[in-house]
C-alpha positions, 0 to 999 in steps of 0.5 A: 444650695447646689442641686444634685445630678439625676443619675437616672429616673428610677430606683436601682435594686441592690442586694444588701447584707445585714450589719454592712455599712454602704455609702449612698451617693447623694450627689448624683456624679458618682460612676458607681450608682447608687454608691459614692466613688468621691465625686462630690469632692469639691461640692456641698454633697456628702455620702450617706451612710447606712447599714441594713438591719436584714439580708435583702433587696433594697431600692435605692434612689438615682434620682436623688430627690427622695424624701426618704434617702437613700431608698426610693420614695417615687420622687422621680415621677414628678421630675422633667 
């Protein structure tokens, strides 16, 4: 199984809007982190769609190792 590229070892705060669909980059290759730009083409990765229930600030995972995708769960603290 392929491993994702670690885009950075800290979450990315993003203002999201209720009802809008966002596509989180799961491969780490996107130049538009934390969102997908299609750089996963040719890999086994696919972007993850999510639609917030409220307007708010969320902290999206940039290390791509979270177990609560697309949200940061602190996994970046365990990476070397």
